N, C-alpha and C positions, 0 to 999 in steps of 0.2 A: 530507919530512914533510907538506908541503902536499897532496901527492897522496894520502897516506893519510887525512888529515882530510877531503879532498874525497870520497874513496871511502867513508869512514865516513858522511859526511853523506848521500851519494847512497843508501847502503844503508839508512840510517834513514828517508829519505824514501820509498824503495820499500816498506819495511816498513809505514810509516804508510799509504801509498797502498793497499797490499794489504789492510790491516786495514779501511780505509774502503770499499773495493770489496766485501769480505766482508760488512760491515755493510749496505751498500746492497743486496746480493743477498738477504740475510736479510729486509730490509725489503720488497723487491720480492716475495719469496715469500709473506711475511705478507699483503701487500696483495692478491696474487692469490688467496689462500685466503679473505680477507674478501670480495672481489668474488664469488667462486664461492658463498660462503655467502649473500650478498645475492641473487645470481641465483636460487639455489634457493628462498630465502624468497619472492622475488617470484613465482616460478613457482607456489609453493604458494598465495600470495595470489590469483593469477590463477585457479587452479583453484577456490578457495573462492568467489571472486567469481562465476565462471561458475555454480557450483552454486547460489549464492544467487540469481543472476539467473534460473536455471531454476525454482527454487522460487517466486520472486516471480512469474514468468510463470504458473506453475501456480495460485498464489493469485489472480492477476488473472483467470484463466480461471474459477476456482471462483466468484469474486465476480461475474463476468459472468453465469454460469449462475444464480447466486442472484438477480441483478438481473432476469434474464428470468423466473424463477419469481415474483418479487415483482410484475413487470409483469402476469403472468397473474392473480395474486391481486388486484392492483389493479383489473384489468378485472372480475373477479367482484364485488369490493366496489362498483364503480360500478353494476353490474347490480343488486346488492342495494339500493343507494341509490335507484335508479329504481323498483325494486319497492316499496320503503318509501314513496316519494312517491305511487305509485299506490294503495298500501294506505291512505295517509293520506287521499287523495281519496275512496276508497271508504268509509273510516271516517266522514269528514265527511258523506258522503251518507247513511250509516246513521244518524248522529246526527240529521240533518234528517228522515229517515223516522220515527225514534223520536219526535221532537218532534211531528210531524203526527199520529202514532198516539196520542200522549198527549192531544192536544187532542180528537181524535175519540173515543177510547175510554178513558174514565176507569177503566173496569173493569180494563183491562190496564196500569194505571199502574205497578204493582209490577214487572211484567216489563220494561217499557220502561226503568225506572230501572236495572235490571240490565244491559240492553243499552248504556245510556249509560256505565255504569261499565266495562263490557268495552271499549267504544270508547276510553275514557280510558286504560285500561291498555295497550291496543294502541298508542295514540298515544305513550305513554311509551316502550314498547318500540321503536317506530319511531324515535323521537328518539334513543334509546340506540344503535340501529344506525347512524343517521346520524353520531353522534358517533364511534363506533368507526371508521366508514369515513373520517372526516376525520382521525382520529389515524393511521390506517394510511397515508393519503396523505402526511401530514407525515413519517412514518418513511421512506417510500419516497424522498421528496425529500432527506432528510438522508443516507440511504444512498447515493443517487446522487452527491451532492456529495462524500462521503467517498471514493467510488471515483475520482472525477475527481482529487482531491487525491493519492491513492495513485499514480495513473498519472503525475502530474506529478513526484512525488518519485522514482519509479522511473526516469523518463526523465532527470531531473537527475543522479541517481546514476550512471547509465550514461555520460552525457557526461563527468562529472568523472573517472570511472575510465578512460575512453578517453584523456582528456587526460593523466592520470598515466602511463599505459602509454607514450604517445608520448614524454613527457619522460624517463621512466626508460630507455627504449630509447636515446634520444639520449645520456643520461648514460653508459650502458654502452658505447656505440660510442665515445664520447669518452674513456673511461678504461680500456677493456677491451682488445680484441684488436688494436689497431693499433700497439702498441709504444710508446706515449707514457708 
């Protein structure tokens, strides 16, 4: 009788053991599916990240081209400022000539007043041009700082993503294909 009980006990243990092994195999298969799904998700994210990086690089190139164009415009504005300065000097000379003519020629007083008014309007226009040039210069400086910040953010993102890929690859190697 003891042998029968022992046999029954051993058979029960083997049944339990087989059931546990089946459950472990199901769990292992489920884990393998989850790991494969994660691997595919990461591959998708890597592709999206590469695409985003390419688009960001394209945007940086467009911004660089815009910056070059703004530099050209900035050079033109500086030339306009210099022209305005020279015009102001010429206008000041004309005002002086007008004053001298006014003293010498009372008969032409009315025409000289018109010249002085024209010179004043030209001076106002010149001052407006100088202000526009200054504002454009400030905008260029702001745009340049923004581009620098964008480049720094792009570089930081790239470094963080590369670190993530290294860690995730280590994770996959540690939990994936080496049978652990």
